[in-house]
DOMAR-963913 format. One record per residue (C-alpha): residue in three letters; x negated, y negated, z. Coordinates in Angstrom, 2 decimals. Each point is the difference from the previous one (the first is absolute). Example, Ala and Ser with C-alpha at 12.3 -4.5 7.8 and 13.67 -1.06 7.14 Angstrom:
% residues 2
[rec ALA [-12.30 4.50 7.80]]
[rec SER [-1.37 -3.44 -0.66]]
END
This chain:
% residues 65
[rec MET [1.08 -5.58 -43.56]]
[rec GLU [0.61 -1.21 4.17]]
[rec LYS [-1.76 -3.14 1.31]]
[rec ASN [-2.51 0.18 2.77]]
[rec ILE [1.98 -2.25 2.88]]
[rec GLU [-1.39 -0.89 2.74]]
[rec LEU [0.61 0.36 3.32]]
[rec LYS [0.64 -1.73 2.47]]
[rec LYS [-2.31 0.16 3.28]]
[rec PRO [0.62 0.97 3.08]]
[rec SER [1.56 -2.94 2.72]]
[rec PRO [-2.28 -0.79 2.72]]
[rec TYR [3.09 0.00 1.67]]
[rec LEU [1.60 2.89 -0.77]]
[rec LEU [-0.48 2.04 3.57]]
[rec VAL [1.12 -3.72 1.70]]
[rec ARG [2.94 0.67 -2.24]]
[rec HIS [0.53 3.91 0.61]]
[rec ASP [-0.99 -0.50 4.09]]
[rec ALA [2.94 2.32 1.43]]
[rec GLU [0.48 1.83 -2.29]]
[rec ILE [-3.81 0.95 0.86]]
[rec ASP [-0.51 -0.17 3.75]]
[rec GLN [3.47 2.14 -0.30]]
[rec ALA [-1.82 3.02 -2.90]]
[rec PHE [-2.80 -0.12 2.64]]
[rec LYS [1.81 0.48 3.57]]
[rec LYS [1.70 3.22 -1.99]]
[rec ALA [-2.50 1.16 -1.22]]
[rec VAL [-1.90 -0.15 2.97]]
[rec ARG [3.08 1.43 2.64]]
[rec GLU [0.62 2.64 -2.94]]
[rec ALA [-4.12 1.11 0.32]]
[rec LEU [0.29 -0.25 4.53]]
[rec LEU [3.11 2.22 -0.07]]
[rec LYS [-2.04 2.63 -2.45]]
[rec HIS [-2.98 0.13 2.07]]
[rec LYS [1.95 -0.14 3.14]]
[rec LEU [2.38 2.87 -1.23]]
[rec ALA [-2.56 2.33 -1.39]]
[rec GLY [-1.78 -0.17 3.17]]
[rec ASN [-3.24 -2.69 -1.67]]
[rec PRO [-1.90 -2.14 1.97]]
[rec VAL [-0.34 -4.12 -1.30]]
[rec ALA [-2.82 -2.80 0.09]]
[rec VAL [1.22 -3.13 1.49]]
[rec SER [-1.54 -2.69 0.84]]
[rec ARG [-0.31 -1.20 3.61]]
[rec ASP [-2.16 -3.46 1.48]]
[rec GLY [-1.54 0.98 -3.42]]
[rec LYS [-1.31 3.30 0.84]]
[rec VAL [1.37 3.76 -1.56]]
[rec ALA [2.78 1.86 2.46]]
[rec ILE [1.04 2.60 -1.03]]
[rec LEU [3.53 0.72 0.03]]
[rec GLN [1.59 3.66 1.23]]
[rec PRO [3.07 0.57 -1.66]]
[rec GLU [1.81 0.32 3.60]]
[rec GLU [-1.62 -3.98 -0.13]]
[rec ILE [1.46 -1.58 -3.60]]
[rec VAL [2.64 -1.50 0.47]]
[rec VAL [2.76 -0.13 -3.35]]
[rec ASN [2.30 -3.30 0.12]]
[rec GLU [3.13 -0.09 -1.94]]
[rec PRO [0.26 -1.42 -3.16]]
END
């Protein structure tokens, strides 16, 4: 019979160690979401000066990867 193995607690520095990968994945996900909305002709809600603004598909800017 196998013994129970105590799992190591996650490091509080996990996000710090992987910040570049997390940032890259986040930017890719946002770009893909914006592109899908633009191509589908759907508006997106954004924050401008602390207020909600709706961007129409033709106003959505999708940056190059």
